[in-house]
N, C-alpha and C positions, 0 to 999 in steps of 0.2 A: 688432730689438734688444731690445725689452722682453721678448719671449719668451726670448731667449737669456740675458738677465740673470736672469730668474726661474729658469730651469733651472740656471744657475750657482750661484745661492743655494740652490736646493732640494737639490742633491746633498750639500753639506756638512751641511745640516740633517738629512737622512735618516740620514747616518752618525752624527751626534750623537745623534739620537733612538734609534737602534739601540744605541749604547753605553750610553745612560741606561737603556734597558729591560734590557739585560744586567746592569747594575749593580743595578737594583732587584730582578731575579729572584734574583741571587746573594745579596742581603741576607736573603731569606727562608730559613728553615730547611727543608732538604730531608730527607725521611725516606728513608734508604738501606737500612734493614733493620728487620724486625719479627719478634719471636719470642714463642712461648707456652712458658712454663716452669712446672713444678710440682715441689715438693719437700716431703718430710714435715716436720712441725713438730719443732723442736728441732735440725734439721740445719743445715748451712752450704751456701750457694749462691753461685756466682760468675756475675755477669752480664758477659759478655765484650763489650768495646768496644775494638776494635783498629783503628788507622788508620796506614798507612805514610806518608801525606801530612802528618801532624802531628808527625813526628819532628823534634825541635828540636836544631840544631847551631849552635854559635857560629862563624859564617862571616864573617870580616872583609872578604872580597871579594864580598859578596853582590850589589853593584851590577853586577859582571861577569856575573851570571846573567840580567840583562835584556838582550835582544838584539833589534835591529831590522834587517831586511834587505829590500831591494827586488829582485825577480826579473822577468825579461822572457822571455815565451814568444813566439817568432816562428813564425807559422803557415806562412809560405812564405818562401824555398824550402827552408829547412833543417829546420824543425820541431824546434827545439832550445830548451832553457831555459838562460838564462845569468844569473849574478849581476851586478847593477848596482852596488849599494852596500850596506854594512852599517854599523851603529853600535851601540856599547855604552853602558851607562848610567853610565859614569865621569864624574867632575866635569869633565874636559876636553872631553867630547863628541867624541872622536876618531872620524873617519869613514874608511872604507876603500873606495876605488873600484877596481874590478877591471879595467876597460878603460881604457887610456891615452887612447883617443879621447874619453872622457867627462870628462877632467880639465878643470876650469874651467867646464864647462857643466851638470854634474849636481851637486846639493847637497841637504843636509838642514839643518833648523834645529838649531843647537847646543843650544837649550833644549827639544828635543823631549821628553825624559824629565821635564821640569818642567811644561810647559804641555799635554802630550798631543797636540801637533800633529806628526805624522810625515809630512807631505806631501812629495812629491818635486818638485823644481823642475828643469825642463829648459829650457835656453836654446838658441836657434837650432835649432829643430826641423828635422830632415831626414826624408827618406823612409825612411831606415834605422832611425828610432826607432819605426816602427809596430809594434804588437803588443799582447799582453795583459800588463799589469803587475800584480804582486801585492805588497801590503804585508804582511809577516809579522812578528808580534810574538811573541816567545818569553820565557817566564819559567821557567827551569829549576828553580828552588827550589819554586815553586808549581805546577809542571806545567800551565802555561797556554799555549795556542797559539791565536792569532787571526789571521785573514787577511782582507784587503780587496782586491778586484780592480777594476781600471780598464782599459777598452779605449781605446787611443789610435790614432786615424786621422789622416792628414795629407792636406790638400787644397791645391790651388793657387788655388782660387777663394774669394774672401772671402764670397761669398754662401752657400757650403756650410758655413760654420762653424756648429757647433751642439754642444750638450751635452744629453744625455737619459739616462734610465734604462730599460734594456731588460727589466727584471724580475729580473735576476740581478746586474748590474754596471752601473756608470756608463760611458757611452760619450762620449769627447771627440773631436770632429772639429775640428782646429786648422789654422791657416794655416801654410804652409811658411815657415820662417825666424822665426817668432814664439816667444814664451816661454809655456810652459804649466806649470800647477801641478796635479799629480795628487793629489787629496785622500786623506788617511788620518789620521783624527782619533779619538782614544780617550783620554778624560780620566778613566778609572777610577783609583782610588787605587793599585791594584796596579802601574800603569805609571808613575805620577807621584810617589807618596809614597815616598821612599827615605831620608829623614832620621830616621824614627821608629825606636824601639828594638824589636827583635823580641820581647823578653821581655814587653812590654806588649800585644802583638798576639795572642798565643795563649792561649785560655782554654777550659777544659773544666768543665762543671758537670752534676750529676745532679739530676733532679727526680723526684718521686713523686706520682701522682694516686691518691687513695683511690677506691674504687668509688663512682660517682655524682658525682665532682668534675670540673669542667671543666678544660681545659688551662691557661687563664689563672689558675686558682686552685691550681695545683699547689704542693706544698711543696718548697722548695729543700733538698737534702741536703748536697752537697759542691761547693765551688768549688776549682779547681786552676789555677794560673798557670804559665807557662813558666819564670818566675823561681824556682820552687820553693815559692812561698807556697801554703798550703792552708787553706781555711776550711770548717768543719763547722757545720751548723745543727741546731736542735732540742734536745731534752733530752739530758742527759749520757749516759744509757744508750743512746740512739739513736746518738749520735756514736761510742760505743765499739764498737758492733756493726757499723758500716759503715765500710769503709776502702778507700782507693785507694793503689796502690804509689807510693812517693816517686820512683821512676825512670820514671814514666809517660811523660814527654815524651822522654826519651832512648831509650826502647824502643818508643814508640808504642802502649803497652798501658794503656788507661784503664779496665780492668775494675773493677767494684764488687763487693766481697766482703761478704756479709751472713751473720753467724753467729747461732746460736740463733733460728731462724725461729719466728715466732708468727703466729697468724691475723690479728693486726692489721697484719702486714707485707704483706698482699696489696695489689695495685694495679698500676698501669701506671707502670713506671720508664722514664725517658728520659735518654739520654746525648747531650749537646749538645757539638759540637765547633765552636769559633769561631776563625777565623784572619782577623782584620780586615785584615792586610797583604795576604794573598792573596785576600781576598774569599771565603773558604771557610766555609760554614755547613751542617753535617750533623747529622742526628739519628737515633739508633737507639732503638727501643722494645722493651721487654720486659714482657710480661704475666705476672706472677708469681702463682701459686696455691699456697696452703699446704694440704697434705693432712694427715689424722690421722697421729699418730706411728706408726712401725713398731714393734710390740711383739714382741720375740723371746721365745718360750716357754722358760722355764728350769725345771729340776726343783728343787723345794725340798728342803732337807736333811731327811732322815728322822731323827727323834729316837728314841733307844733307849727302849723301854718300861720304866717303873719298876715296882718290885714293888708299890707301894701302889695304883697305878691299874690298873683292869681293862682289859685289851686286848680289844676286840671282835674276834671271829673273822670272817674274811671269808666272805661269802656265796658258796657254791659250788653249782652245779647238777650233780648226778651223773647221768650217763647210763649205764644198765646194759644191756649187750648179752648175748643168750643165748650159751651155750657151744656150741650145735649148729652144725654146719658149714653146714646147709641152712636156716638161719634166714631167708634171704631169700625162700623159697618161701611163707612164711606170708602176707605182704601181697599176693603175686600171687594166692593162692587167694581172699582177701577181694575183690579186684577182680573176678575171674571170677564169683564167686557173685552179687555185686551186679549185674553185667551180665545174667546169666541171669534174675534176678528181675525186672529192668526189662523184658526182652523178653517174659516171661510176662504181665506186667500189660498191656503194649501189645497182645498177642494177644487177651486177654480183652476189652479195650475194642473192638477191631475186630469180634469176633463179636457183641457186644451191639448195636452200631450196625447190623450187617447184619440182625439179626432184627427190629429196630424198623422198618427200611425195608421188609422183606417184609410186615409186618402192616398197614401203612398202606394204606387204600383209595384207588383212583385215581378221579378224577371222571369220566374218559372211560369207564372200564370200567363204572361205575355206570349212566351214561346208556345205554350199549350194552345192558347187562343188562336195564334197564327196558324198552327198546324190544323186545328179544328176548322178554321176558316177555309184553308186550302183544300182540306178533304171534302168539306161541304160544297165548295165550288166544283171540284171534280165530279162529285156525285150529281150535282145539278146539271153539269155538262152531259154526263152519260145519260141521265134521265131525259134531258132535252133531246139528245140524239135519238134515243129510243122512241121518244114521242114523235119525233120528226119522221123516223122510219115507219112508225105505226101509222101516222097520219098520211104519210106519202103512199102507203100501200093501197088504200082504197082509191087513190087518185089515178093509179096506173090503169091505162085503158088497154086491155088485152084484146087482140083481134079475134082470137078463137080460144077454145079451151085448151088446146095443145100447148100454146105458149104459156098459158097460165100454169099448167102442170109442170112444164119445164122450169118456169121461174120458181115454182114451189119446191121442186127438187133441188135446184141450185141453192136455195136458202137453207135446206136441211143438210146436216153433215153427211158426207159420203162414207158408207161402210165398206171397207175393203176386206175381202177374205183372202188371206195369205196363202192358204192351201191351194185355192183355185188359181191364184196367180202363178204359183210354182209349177202347177201342172201344165199351164200354158207354155211356160219356158221349156219344159221337158219335151213337149210335143214338137 
């Protein structure tokens, strides 16, 4: 029982926290567009800020634009969606039940649009009530649509009664014949606050951040209210050059027009759209850059020269061409002559380099020549010696033939027989 009680308390708390988070997120300004714009100095620029959701109309039956309805989706056997009940935000709290079977057993709180509790109460639960229920909140004027889903299961055992969260929706398992309350709580002002005047709920203002200035220190330029009131800030010349159309809320066009642009107008411009009744907060940013002015060249008026002042004659370069028909052959001849002269100089340089190479001694040739010279000298010496010996031979005066034979024997190589010599030593 303690666990069931905690789960029963936990589910409405989760719904309430979700609603609070949604409300806190909507209160913060959301950047929906950012632009980089540049224009020459001295020109006029229009920073466009258009929103169809901020169009203001005097609607006397605006409470009829808030609608609540509960739907039931049956998984089996028909797989159909049917409307259970719906309710408008009128002062009477009229409800419309679609199935006669639910008369007297299905109901909503008549103060639902005041306290934000749109829970569905079902008495005498039957097996036919099983299915997926959805609580749908519609605000046609503010274009808001929110949905809360609850799964209802019916059991005959009291022990199986439970309430839990399956990650996407709340699941209720209730006892057959008992009364169940399917939670749908949303206390946002857009659903509960209907007595305020719309003219005080819609505001548009423009801010400008100079280069290097933070967002919280931006300068306020213009405030515009749905009632038609407009406030401008800053010096008088600044208020005159920046303007918003007086029909802004009726047309949904909150564009800012800046005339006579100057370099001091550079910065980050922000268009803030606030609708407190609908919980709408949007911001559009424009980065404005001022370029140098565009100078269109214009021809100055020429003054007629007077007789007293001397008029300078214009400087003119005269080019005289010869009257001959073949005057173009002359430069061609100059080109050919210069080419021939260049070729002749190149030829002379080549011949000179060849002659120098032919005159240079080679080191290998010198060594070979020296060797050949030395060998030739040796040969000459040997030949000379032989000649001398040959010439000297006939000059020898032998006394007798014995001496001559002896000399002839000495000149011839001596033949030694080794076998004979060995026999001599043996003996």
